[in-house]
C-alpha positions as CSV (number, residue, x, y, z in Angstrom):
1,X,107.3,112.1,102.5
2,X,106.7,109.4,101.9
3,X,108.7,106.6,99.8
4,X,107.6,106.7,96.3
5,X,109.0,104.2,94.4
6,X,111.7,101.2,94.9
7,X,113.6,98.8,92.7
8,X,112.0,95.6,92.6
9,X,113.8,93.0,90.4
10,X,116.0,95.4,89.1
11,X,113.7,97.8,87.8
12,X,112.3,100.7,89.8
13,X,108.4,100.8,90.5
14,X,106.2,103.1,92.0
15,X,104.5,102.0,94.9
16,X,103.0,104.8,96.0
17,X,100.2,104.6,93.3
18,X,97.6,108.3,93.6
19,X,94.1,107.4,94.3
20,X,92.3,108.5,90.7
21,X,89.5,110.2,91.2
22,X,85.9,110.5,89.2
23,X,83.1,112.3,89.3
24,X,79.4,111.0,88.7
25,X,76.5,112.5,88.4
26,X,73.9,109.2,88.8
27,X,74.5,105.5,89.9
28,X,74.5,104.6,86.3
29,X,77.8,107.1,85.8
30,X,79.1,106.0,89.5
31,X,79.3,102.4,88.2
32,X,80.9,103.1,84.7
33,X,83.4,105.2,86.7
34,X,84.5,102.1,89.0
35,X,84.3,99.7,85.9
36,X,86.3,101.8,83.9
37,X,89.0,102.3,86.3
38,X,88.5,105.0,89.2
39,X,89.7,103.9,92.5
40,X,86.9,106.6,94.1
41,X,83.7,108.1,93.0
42,X,82.9,111.4,94.2
43,X,79.1,112.5,94.3
44,X,76.9,115.0,95.5
45,X,73.6,114.4,97.4
46,X,70.3,116.1,97.7
47,X,71.2,118.5,100.0
48,X,74.2,120.2,101.3
49,X,76.0,120.1,98.1
50,X,76.8,122.1,94.9
51,X,75.8,121.0,91.5
52,X,72.4,121.5,91.9
53,X,71.4,120.7,88.3
54,X,72.8,117.3,88.6
55,X,71.1,114.3,89.3
56,X,72.3,114.1,92.5
57,X,71.8,111.2,95.1
58,X,68.9,109.8,97.7
59,X,70.5,108.8,100.2
60,X,69.4,104.9,98.9
61,X,71.1,105.9,96.2
62,X,74.4,106.7,97.9
63,X,73.6,103.1,99.8
64,X,73.7,101.5,96.7
65,X,76.3,103.1,95.4
66,X,79.1,102.4,98.7
67,X,77.9,98.7,98.2
68,X,78.7,98.7,94.4
69,X,82.2,100.7,95.3
70,X,83.0,97.9,98.0
71,X,82.4,94.8,95.5
72,X,84.9,96.5,93.3
73,X,87.5,97.4,96.1
74,X,86.7,101.2,95.6
75,X,85.4,104.6,97.9
76,X,82.6,106.7,97.5
77,X,82.9,110.2,98.7
78,X,80.2,112.8,98.7
79,X,80.1,116.5,98.6
80,X,78.6,118.7,101.8
81,X,80.0,121.5,99.9
82,X,77.6,124.4,99.7
83,X,78.4,127.7,102.0
84,X,75.6,127.3,104.8
85,X,72.8,129.8,105.2
86,X,71.2,130.2,108.1
87,X,68.2,128.5,106.5
88,X,70.4,125.1,105.6
89,X,71.7,124.2,109.2
90,X,68.8,122.5,109.9
91,X,69.4,118.6,109.5
92,X,73.0,118.9,108.2
93,X,74.0,116.8,111.4
94,X,71.2,113.6,111.0
95,X,72.6,114.0,107.9
96,X,76.1,113.0,107.8
97,X,75.7,110.6,110.6
98,X,73.5,108.7,107.7
99,X,76.4,109.0,105.6
100,X,78.8,107.6,108.4
101,X,76.4,104.6,108.8
102,X,75.8,104.0,104.7
103,X,79.5,103.2,104.8
104,X,80.9,107.0,102.9
105,X,84.7,106.9,102.6
106,X,84.6,111.0,102.8
107,X,83.2,113.6,102.4
108,X,84.4,116.9,100.8
109,X,83.4,120.5,102.7
110,X,83.8,124.2,102.5
111,X,81.6,125.6,105.5
112,X,83.8,125.8,108.3
113,X,80.8,124.6,110.9
114,X,80.6,121.3,108.8
115,X,84.2,121.4,109.2
116,X,84.0,121.2,112.7
117,X,80.7,119.8,113.0
118,X,82.0,116.5,111.0
119,X,84.6,115.9,113.4
120,X,83.4,117.1,116.7
121,X,80.4,113.8,115.3
122,X,83.2,111.5,115.8
123,X,82.3,109.9,112.4
124,X,84.2,107.4,110.6
125,X,84.5,108.9,107.9
126,X,87.2,111.8,106.1
127,X,86.8,115.0,106.3
128,X,88.5,116.8,102.9
129,X,88.5,120.7,102.7
130,X,86.6,121.4,99.4
131,X,88.5,123.2,96.8
132,X,86.0,126.1,96.7
133,X,88.0,127.3,99.7
134,X,91.0,128.2,97.5
135,X,93.4,126.5,99.6
136,X,96.9,127.5,97.8
137,X,100.0,127.2,100.1
138,X,101.4,125.3,103.0
139,X,100.0,127.3,105.6
140,X,96.8,126.8,104.8
141,X,97.0,123.2,105.0
142,X,98.9,123.1,107.9
143,X,96.1,124.9,109.6
144,X,93.2,122.4,108.2
145,X,95.6,119.5,109.6
146,X,95.3,121.8,113.2
147,X,91.8,121.1,112.7
148,X,91.9,117.5,112.0
149,X,91.1,117.3,108.6
150,X,92.5,114.2,106.3
151,X,92.6,115.9,103.3
152,X,92.7,118.9,101.6
153,X,91.8,119.4,98.0
154,X,93.9,122.2,96.8
155,X,93.0,125.3,94.1
156,X,93.2,125.0,90.1
157,X,95.8,128.0,91.2
158,X,98.4,125.7,92.9
159,X,101.1,126.0,90.5
160,X,103.4,123.0,89.7
161,X,106.5,124.6,91.7
162,X,104.2,125.3,94.4
163,X,102.9,121.7,94.6
164,X,106.8,120.7,95.2
165,X,107.1,122.7,98.0
166,X,103.5,121.5,99.8
167,X,104.3,117.9,99.1
168,X,107.6,118.0,100.5
169,X,105.9,119.4,103.6
170,X,102.2,118.7,103.6
171,X,101.2,117.3,107.0
172,X,98.1,115.6,105.9
173,X,97.1,114.5,102.1
174,X,96.4,116.3,99.3
175,X,94.4,115.9,96.5
176,X,95.2,117.8,93.0
177,X,92.8,118.3,89.9
178,X,94.0,116.5,87.1
179,X,91.2,117.4,84.4
180,X,87.8,119.4,83.7
181,X,86.4,122.6,83.7
182,X,87.9,125.7,84.8
183,X,86.3,128.5,86.6
184,X,87.0,132.1,85.1
185,X,87.5,133.3,88.8
186,X,88.4,131.6,91.9
187,X,86.8,128.5,91.4
188,X,83.2,129.2,92.9
189,X,83.9,132.9,93.8
190,X,82.6,134.5,90.9
191,X,79.4,136.8,91.2
192,X,78.6,137.1,87.7
193,X,75.5,134.1,87.9
194,X,74.2,135.8,91.1
195,X,73.7,139.1,89.8
196,X,72.7,138.0,86.1
197,X,70.3,135.7,87.3
198,X,69.7,135.4,90.8
199,X,71.7,131.8,91.1
200,X,74.3,131.7,93.6
201,X,77.4,129.7,92.7
202,X,78.3,128.7,96.1
203,X,74.9,127.1,96.6
204,X,74.8,124.6,93.5
205,X,73.1,127.3,91.2
206,X,75.7,128.9,89.1
207,X,74.5,129.6,85.4
208,X,77.9,130.1,83.7
209,X,77.7,133.7,83.0
210,X,80.6,133.6,81.6
211,X,80.0,131.3,79.2
212,X,77.3,133.6,77.7
213,X,78.2,136.1,74.8
214,X,78.3,139.5,75.2
215,X,78.9,142.8,73.2
216,X,81.8,145.2,74.2
217,X,81.3,148.9,74.5
218,X,83.6,151.3,75.2
219,X,82.5,154.8,75.3
220,X,78.6,153.3,74.4
221,X,79.9,152.5,71.1
222,X,79.9,149.0,70.3
223,X,83.4,147.7,70.1
224,X,82.4,143.8,68.4
225,X,81.3,144.9,64.3
226,X,77.8,143.3,63.6
227,X,78.0,139.6,62.5
228,X,80.9,139.2,64.9
229,X,81.0,136.5,67.5
230,X,80.1,138.4,70.3
231,X,82.4,138.0,73.3
232,X,82.7,135.0,75.9
233,X,85.5,134.7,78.7
234,X,85.1,131.0,78.9
235,X,88.6,129.5,79.9
236,X,89.4,126.0,78.5
237,X,89.5,123.0,79.8
238,X,92.7,121.6,82.2
239,X,93.8,118.4,81.4
240,X,97.2,117.5,82.9
241,X,97.9,114.1,80.7
242,X,101.1,115.3,79.8
243,X,102.3,115.7,83.3
244,X,101.3,112.6,85.0
245,X,104.7,111.0,86.0
246,X,105.3,114.3,87.6
247,X,102.9,114.6,89.7
248,X,103.2,111.0,90.5
249,X,106.5,111.4,91.7
250,X,106.0,114.4,93.8
251,X,103.5,111.8,96.1
252,X,100.1,113.2,95.3
253,X,97.7,111.4,97.0
254,X,94.7,111.9,95.1
255,X,94.0,112.8,91.2
256,X,90.7,114.5,90.7
257,X,88.7,114.4,87.4
258,X,86.0,117.3,87.4
259,X,82.2,116.8,85.7
260,X,79.5,115.7,87.7
261,X,77.3,116.8,84.9
262,X,79.4,115.1,82.3
263,X,78.0,112.1,80.3
264,X,78.1,108.6,80.1
265,X,80.8,108.3,77.3
266,X,82.8,111.3,78.6
267,X,83.5,109.8,82.6
268,X,84.2,106.0,80.6
269,X,86.8,107.9,78.4
270,X,88.4,110.1,80.6
271,X,89.0,107.6,83.7
272,X,89.9,104.8,81.1
273,X,92.7,107.4,79.5
274,X,94.1,108.2,83.1
275,X,93.5,104.7,84.4
276,X,95.7,103.3,82.1
277,X,98.1,106.1,82.3
278,X,99.2,106.0,85.6
279,X,99.3,102.0,85.4
280,X,101.6,102.1,82.6
281,X,103.6,105.0,84.0
282,X,103.7,103.2,87.6
283,X,105.1,99.7,86.2
284,X,107.6,101.2,84.7
285,X,108.4,104.8,85.3
286,X,112.1,104.8,84.1
287,X,110.5,103.6,80.4
288,X,107.4,105.1,80.1
289,X,107.0,107.5,77.3
290,X,104.3,109.2,77.2
291,X,103.1,109.8,73.2
292,X,100.2,111.2,71.9
293,X,98.1,108.5,72.3
294,X,96.6,109.5,76.2
295,X,95.6,113.1,74.6
296,X,94.3,111.5,71.4
297,X,91.6,108.9,73.5
298,X,90.5,112.1,75.7
299,X,89.9,113.8,73.0
300,X,87.5,111.5,71.5
301,X,84.8,112.4,74.4
302,X,82.5,115.6,74.4
303,X,84.8,118.3,75.9
304,X,86.2,122.0,75.1
305,X,89.8,122.4,73.9
306,X,92.6,121.7,76.0
307,X,94.9,123.8,78.0
308,X,97.7,123.5,81.0
309,X,95.6,125.2,83.7
310,X,97.6,126.9,86.3
311,X,100.5,124.4,86.2
312,X,103.3,126.2,84.9
313,X,102.2,129.8,85.7
314,X,99.3,131.8,85.4
315,X,96.7,131.3,82.6
316,X,97.2,133.8,79.3
317,X,95.2,134.7,76.2
318,X,96.3,131.4,74.7
319,X,94.3,129.7,77.7
320,X,91.2,131.4,76.6
321,X,88.3,130.3,74.4
322,X,87.1,133.5,74.1
323,X,84.7,133.3,71.0
324,X,86.2,130.2,69.8
325,X,83.7,128.0,71.4
326,X,84.0,124.4,70.3
327,X,82.6,121.4,72.3
328,X,82.4,118.5,69.6
329,X,83.5,115.1,70.6
330,X,85.4,113.5,67.7
331,X,83.6,110.2,68.2
332,X,79.6,109.9,69.3
333,X,78.7,107.4,71.4
334,X,76.3,104.8,70.1
335,X,76.4,102.0,72.2
336,X,76.3,99.8,74.8
337,X,77.2,96.2,75.4
338,X,74.6,94.3,77.6
339,X,76.2,90.7,76.7
340,X,77.8,88.8,74.2
341,X,77.5,85.4,72.8
342,X,80.7,83.8,71.8
343,X,79.0,81.1,69.9
344,X,77.1,83.4,67.4
345,X,79.5,86.7,67.7
346,X,76.4,88.3,68.6
347,X,76.7,91.2,70.9
348,X,73.5,92.7,72.6
349,X,73.7,96.1,72.8
350,X,71.8,99.3,74.2
351,X,71.2,101.8,71.5
352,X,72.3,104.8,72.8
353,X,73.1,107.5,69.3
354,X,71.9,107.1,65.7
355,X,74.3,104.3,64.3
356,X,73.2,102.3,60.8
357,X,74.4,99.4,58.4
358,X,78.2,100.3,56.8
359,X,79.2,102.6,60.1
360,X,82.0,102.1,61.3
361,X,82.3,101.3,65.2
362,X,85.0,101.5,67.7
363,X,84.4,99.3,71.1
364,X,86.2,100.8,74.0
365,X,86.4,98.6,77.4
366,X,88.7,98.6,80.6
367,X,89.6,95.1,80.0
368,X,91.1,95.1,76.3
369,X,92.5,96.8,73.4
370,X,90.2,99.1,71.5
371,X,88.3,97.3,68.8
372,X,86.8,98.5,65.5
373,X,84.3,97.1,63.4
374,X,81.9,97.7,60.2
375,X,78.8,97.5,60.7
376,X,76.9,94.5,58.6
377,X,73.5,94.1,60.2
378,X,71.3,95.1,63.0
379,X,68.6,93.4,64.0
380,X,66.0,94.4,66.8
381,X,64.6,92.8,69.7
382,X,62.3,90.3,67.5
383,X,65.6,89.6,66.1
384,X,63.8,91.4,62.8
385,X,66.7,93.1,60.6
386,X,66.9,96.1,60.2
387,X,69.2,99.3,58.3
388,X,69.4,101.6,60.9
389,X,69.4,102.3,65.3
390,X,67.3,105.0,65.8
391,X,65.6,104.4,69.0
392,X,67.2,106.0,72.0
393,X,68.0,103.1,74.6
394,X,66.5,100.2,72.3
395,X,67.7,97.0,72.6
396,X,69.5,95.6,69.6
397,X,71.8,92.7,68.6
398,X,74.6,93.3,66.4
399,X,77.1,91.2,64.9
400,X,80.6,91.8,66.5
401,X,83.6,89.1,64.9
402,X,86.0,90.0,67.8
403,X,84.7,89.0,71.5
404,X,83.5,91.8,73.8
405,X,82.5,92.6,77.4
406,X,79.6,93.4,79.2
407,X,79.6,97.3,79.5
408,X,81.9,98.3,77.1
409,X,81.1,101.0,75.1
410,X,80.9,101.6,71.2
411,X,81.3,104.8,69.3
412,X,81.5,105.8,65.9
413,X,84.0,106.6,64.1
414,X,83.9,110.0,61.9
415,X,84.5,108.9,58.1
416,X,87.7,110.1,56.5
């Protein structure tokens, strides 16, 4: 096991800081994830990747992403995690070679053929065993090590107690989910989507049938009464925001955030929150206090109710949403800062959602503390004053009396 911390100037400091791995469904989200603190970003290509509904990346997109990541000392991982059918095999070798030429740091793989092929080709990129293979124990990890794999992405079902044992003896890097959606079955192994909609969960087409509403019958009699919300099997999302210190002390190599189909605002909020949390803990772990600040920051993103997943033990009914769906953000993403003129105090912004004069805005950033201001004036591109901003992606000007930075994001604060 690698050394986790050492005493520097009389203070214990974490020297084995985990990688923060973020999702991205398109280039804009990839760049924001890196700017807001991700050490690495995982994306899906147009082929051989799950999440077929995401805006998956062309090879040119991946190349641009890799070049951007390099400038910011970050890495790009590409998901090749489809379960191959016979008609998928053609083209995979050429695709892997192209990813390697582009400079992708790693591929995330579920199919045994791709796992072995990637190593046979002697590529420079690393091969990571996907969570789709539900690796839950040390023997499985040792098996993949014997195959030459570089990292195992553990299944979400690994408890903290099991993780302790794994991290004590693992021969290769371990990646562990810390935030995101949970599958109602073992990840990706549910057949509901195939049965109800002929969309294969293991080929990127999951229709999330568990989140549909169902009537319940017993002996041909309807159980849920008329007017009641029908039954749903949806799980709460997982967040280990209160356990990051424990995971860092175990030496987990990579903390993974789920959500390639999530919004730009979600990615920025979640990534920046965990970035600040990890850095604060590593700087002075013995004096660190994990108060509600980080948890409350996460609640500002659009997500479901949160739970600890399998961290302690198998989830109970308390970790399920059933018919209690709640997916509303506490604050609404309204602007992205494009530029700021310090002489005039005027911010050039790109409008993302409706806001108006009189609204209170919270600006959050990877480079400074959150800023609050009230919208006093709004000007369009012709510098004409307007009262409301209701045209998506419109370029506007808003006076802000505190300096903001390019790519800072603004969200509307709810009225009391």
